[in-house]
N, C-alpha and C positions, 0 to 999 in steps of 0.2 A: 703729934706735935713735936716740934724740934726746938730745943733751947738754943738761943743765940745770945751774943753779948747784949743785944738790945732788947731782949725779952723772949717771948714764946711766939712762934709762928707755925702755921699748919705745915705738915710735911708735904713734900712734893708728891703728886699723884704717881702711882705705880705705873700706869699706862700713859704713854705720851699721846699727843693728838696728831701723830704722824699721818693718820688717815685723812685729816682735813688739810694738811699742809701739802698742797700739790698745785702746780701750775696747770694751765689748760692742756699742755702736751703730756704732763704727768697723768692727768685724768684720762686722756685718750689711750695712753699705754695701759693703764689699769683696765679700761674697758676692753681693749683687744686681748689682753692676757686673760681676762675673765671669760670672754667668748671662746678663746682657745681652750681654756680649761673645760668648759661645758662640752665643747665638741669632742675633745679627746676622751672624756669619761664615757662617752657612748661607744667607743671602739671595742672595749672588751665585752660590752653587752651584746653588740652585733656579732662578734666572733663567737660568743657563747651560744647565741641563737643558732648560728650555722652549725656549730659542733654538736648541738643537740638534735640535729637532723632536719632542720628547716633551711633549705637551700637558698631561700630569699635572704637569709641573714648574711650570706656572702656578698650579695649585691648591696645591701645596706652598709656592710663593712667597707666595701670599696668606695661607695659614695662618701662615707664618713672620712675615709683616708684622704680623698680629694679635698674635702672641706677643711680638715685639720691642716693639711699641707698649705692650702691657700691662706688660711688665717695665720699660719706660721710665717709665711713670706711677708704678709702684711705687717706682722709684728716686727720683723726685721726693719722694715721701712720706718715704722713708728719709733723703734729703738734708736735708729740713726738720728731722727729728729730730736729725740730726748738728749742724745749725746751732744748734738750741735747746740741746741737751745739751752739746755740745763747744765751742760758740762759734766754729765754723769755717764761714764763709759760702761759701768757694770751692767746696765740693762741690755746694752748691745752685745757685749761679750757673752752673757748668759743666753740671750736669744739666739745668737749665732751658733753656739754649741748645741742648743736644743734643736734648732732647725736642721743642723747637719746630721744629728742622730735621727731625726724624723725622716729625713730624705733617704738615708741609708736603710732605715727600717721600711720605708715605702717600697723601695726597689727590692728588698729582700722578700717582702710579701708578694710582689708581682712574680718573682722568680720561684716562689714556693719554698724558700729557705727558712722553714719554720724554726730551725735551730738558732737562727739569728733574729728572726722577726719577733718572736714571742718575748725573749728576754730583753731585747732592745725596746720593745713596746712598754714593758713594765718599767724600765729605767727612764724612758722619756716621760711617762705619766708621773713618776715620782719627781723628776726634775721640774716638770711644769707645776706641780703642787708646791714645791719649794719656791719657785719663782713667783707664783701667785701670792704666797704669803709674804715674800720679800717686797713686792711692789705695793702691797696694801699696808705693810707695817712701816716702811721707810718713807720719810718725806721726799717728795719729788719736786724739789725747788732748785732754782739756779744756784750753782756753786760759785764761790768767788773765783775770779780769774787768776792767772799767774801773778807772781809777785811783781813783775815788771809793770803790768797793767795797773795794779793797785798803786805803785809808786808814781807812775805817770799821772794818774787821776789825782793823787794827793798833791803833787807838785802844781798841777793846774789850779786846784782849789786854793792852795797857798798863794799862788801868784795873783789870783782874783782878789783874795782877801787883802793882800799887800797893796793892790791897786786901788781898793776901796778906801784904804786908810789914809 
């Protein structure tokens, strides 16, 4: 309870309802990031199967790498849509950095450069976990446009109201 000048009112909830505040393109981004997360979590498992002596694990790891990469590129497209429609650039920038790291890691794995492939894999998984949390915690709604657009809209409304009077 919080005391105000007008009396007592309940305190604001600790957790916001950001999860529910999303446009359709925001929900698509959340779905793609979630699928990306599921796909990338399998990669260390498949690598571990291979390293424990089952050589089929390498085939699964390669197929998983193709899947993770494809979902990553799809996520770039969805993040561009979110940027254009919702005026939120952070999902695009975060996705672009993540997919760039995944691409470098993909080719390092193909070349057998494990000194780069393994640490970069750990970092990309950590980065995707952070991004997953961010897209589910933040509201993904349309942001207000630039000040010029708001002024133009306000002037049009004032002109309409003046014409009605």
